[in-house]
N, C-alpha and C positions, 0 to 999 in steps of 0.2 A: 504494500500500500504506500509506504513512504517512498519507495523507489519510483513509483509512477508520478507522484506529486513533484518530487525533486527532479525527476527526469525531465518533466515539462519545463520547470523553471530553469534547469541547466541548459536545455535546448534553446530557450529564448535568450539567455545570457550569452551563450556562445554565438548566436546569430548577431546579436547587437554588437558584441565586441568586434566581429569581423565586418560589420556594415556600419561602423561608427560614423562615417561621413554622412549617412542619411539621418542620424539621430542626434548629432552634436548640436544642432541649432534648435531643435524642439525635443526636449527630454521627455515630455509627456507621451510622445509617440512610442517610446519604449514599451509602454504597457498596452498599446493597441495591437492586438494580434489578428485583427480581422483582415488585414492586408497580407497575411502570411508572415513567415519569419520564424520558423523553428528549424534548428539544425540537428540532425540525428546524432552527430558526433558529441555534441554537448549533452544531449539526453542520455546517451550511453555512459559517458564519463561521470555525470552526476549520479546516475542510478547505481553504478558500481561503487562509487565513494559512499553513497548512502547505505548500501548493503554492508560494507565494511564497518561503518560507524554504528549501525544498529546492532550488528553482531557483537561488536566490542562492548556496547552499552549493556546488552542483555547477557554478557559473559558466556556467549555461545561459541562453540567451535564452528568455524566457517563452513566446512563441507556439510555438516548436519543442518546448519541454518539454511543453506541454499536448497537442500533437498526438501525441507519443510516448506519453504516459500514456494517452490515449484509445485508442490502438491496443492497449495492453496489456489494457485492460478489455474 
C-alpha cells in the first residue's frame, strides 16, 4: 500500500526534476497532473526505497516481507 502511494509521488518528483524548465516559472503546476507527467523510473525507485524502509521499521526480514506483500496484491 505504501509502495503505491510513494511510487506515484516519486514518479511525479522524478518527472518534475527532469522537466524543471517547464515548472520553474509556475511552481503550482507541479501539483497539476492532468496534463501528464509521471515517470516510471521515479515510481520504481520510490517504491523500492519505501519497501526497504517499511521492512526496516517493522523489523522484518526483507525476503519474507516481499513474499507477504506479493500475496496481498
